[in-house]
C-alpha positions as CSV (number, residue, x, y, z in Angstrom):
1,X,112.7,-39.8,10.8
2,X,109.2,-38.5,10.1
3,X,106.5,-41.1,10.1
4,X,103.4,-41.0,7.9
5,X,100.1,-39.4,8.6
6,X,97.7,-42.3,7.7
7,X,94.0,-42.2,7.1
8,X,92.1,-45.5,7.2
9,X,88.6,-45.5,5.6
10,X,86.7,-48.7,6.4
11,X,83.1,-49.2,7.4
12,X,84.0,-52.2,9.5
13,X,84.8,-51.0,13.1
14,X,86.5,-54.3,13.8
15,X,88.8,-54.1,10.8
16,X,89.4,-50.4,11.3
17,X,90.4,-50.8,14.9
18,X,92.6,-53.8,14.0
19,X,94.4,-51.7,11.5
20,X,95.0,-48.9,14.0
21,X,96.5,-51.5,16.5
22,X,98.6,-52.9,13.7
23,X,100.0,-49.6,12.5
24,X,100.1,-47.6,15.8
25,X,103.6,-47.7,17.2
26,X,105.4,-48.4,13.9
27,X,108.2,-46.0,13.3
28,X,106.7,-45.6,9.8
29,X,103.4,-44.2,11.3
30,X,103.3,-40.8,12.9
31,X,99.5,-40.7,13.2
32,X,96.7,-43.1,12.3
33,X,93.1,-41.9,11.9
34,X,90.0,-43.9,11.2
35,X,86.9,-42.8,9.3
36,X,84.0,-45.3,8.9
37,X,82.3,-43.9,5.9
38,X,82.7,-42.0,2.6
39,X,80.9,-38.8,3.9
40,X,83.0,-38.5,7.0
41,X,86.2,-39.3,5.1
42,X,85.4,-36.6,2.5
43,X,84.9,-34.1,5.4
44,X,88.2,-35.1,7.0
45,X,90.0,-34.7,3.6
46,X,88.6,-31.2,3.3
47,X,91.0,-30.2,6.1
48,X,93.8,-32.7,6.1
49,X,95.8,-34.4,3.3
50,X,97.3,-37.6,4.6
51,X,100.6,-39.1,3.4
52,X,98.8,-42.5,3.1
53,X,95.2,-43.5,2.5
54,X,94.2,-47.0,3.2
55,X,90.8,-47.4,1.6
56,X,88.1,-50.1,1.5
57,X,86.2,-50.7,-1.7
58,X,82.6,-51.2,-0.7
59,X,80.6,-49.0,1.7
60,X,76.8,-48.9,2.5
61,X,76.7,-45.5,0.8
62,X,78.8,-46.2,-2.3
63,X,82.3,-47.2,-3.4
64,X,85.8,-46.1,-2.5
65,X,86.4,-44.9,-6.0
66,X,83.7,-42.2,-5.4
67,X,85.7,-40.8,-2.5
68,X,88.8,-40.8,-4.7
69,X,87.0,-38.9,-7.5
70,X,85.4,-36.4,-5.1
71,X,88.7,-35.7,-3.2
72,X,91.2,-36.1,-6.0
73,X,92.6,-32.6,-5.6
74,X,93.2,-33.1,-1.9
75,X,94.9,-36.5,-2.5
76,X,97.7,-35.3,-4.8
77,X,100.9,-36.7,-3.4
78,X,99.1,-39.2,-1.2
79,X,100.0,-42.8,-1.5
80,X,96.8,-44.9,-1.8
81,X,96.3,-48.5,-0.8
82,X,93.0,-50.1,-1.7
83,X,92.5,-52.7,1.1
84,X,89.4,-54.8,0.4
85,X,87.9,-58.2,0.9
86,X,87.3,-58.0,-2.9
87,X,90.9,-57.1,-3.7
88,X,91.6,-60.1,-5.9
89,X,88.3,-59.6,-7.8
90,X,88.4,-55.9,-8.4
91,X,89.2,-54.3,-11.8
92,X,92.2,-52.5,-10.4
93,X,92.7,-50.5,-13.5
94,X,89.7,-48.4,-12.5
95,X,91.3,-47.7,-9.2
96,X,94.7,-47.1,-10.6
97,X,93.1,-44.4,-12.8
98,X,92.1,-42.8,-9.5
99,X,95.6,-42.8,-8.1
100,X,95.6,-46.2,-6.3
101,X,99.2,-47.5,-6.0
102,X,98.5,-50.9,-4.6
103,X,95.4,-53.2,-4.3
104,X,95.7,-55.5,-1.3
105,X,93.2,-58.2,-0.4
106,X,92.2,-58.2,3.3
107,X,92.9,-61.9,3.4
108,X,96.6,-61.2,3.0
109,X,98.7,-61.6,6.1
110,X,98.9,-58.3,8.0
111,X,102.7,-58.3,7.4
112,X,102.0,-57.5,3.7
113,X,100.3,-54.2,4.8
114,X,103.0,-53.4,7.3
115,X,105.7,-53.9,4.6
116,X,103.8,-51.6,2.2
117,X,103.5,-48.9,4.9
118,X,107.2,-49.2,5.7
119,X,108.1,-49.1,2.0
120,X,106.0,-45.9,1.5
121,X,107.6,-44.3,4.5
122,X,111.1,-45.1,3.1
123,X,110.1,-43.4,-0.2
124,X,108.9,-40.3,1.7
125,X,111.9,-40.2,4.0
126,X,114.7,-41.1,1.6
127,X,115.1,-44.7,2.7
128,X,116.0,-44.0,6.3
129,X,113.8,-46.8,7.7
130,X,115.4,-50.3,7.8
131,X,113.7,-52.6,5.4
132,X,112.1,-55.6,7.1
133,X,112.7,-59.1,5.8
134,X,110.1,-60.1,3.2
135,X,109.1,-56.5,2.5
136,X,107.5,-55.6,-0.7
137,X,110.0,-53.9,-3.0
138,X,109.7,-50.2,-3.5
139,X,109.7,-50.7,-7.2
140,X,106.3,-52.3,-7.0
141,X,104.8,-49.2,-5.5
């Protein structure tokens, strides 16, 4: 089974490191990389196209949608999760137009994010990762 190459883009070092600890070691994750801003994330995406992008909404230098617009050619085939403290308040149709598959509020239990990552890995690997109990259905992706 091949795990996902995951890029996390979040300006909060605390949240970013928490996500790395949460995802590192999962069979669904082959590599987990953190970028703390839009400029550094765009530079990373110039060289590497991740399988999964976990993206915050608001950054000191702009919005996650700007990264999606700037890097749209590099993100073809990448699953995108918008993971934001404003998740329930966002106009997710704007983000869906930029290729976002799921909008998840950071206040959600971490299990929700793990279930999403495992569901995406199953899609990529032909369902060869066992579905955890309570996992989000693949049809919702």
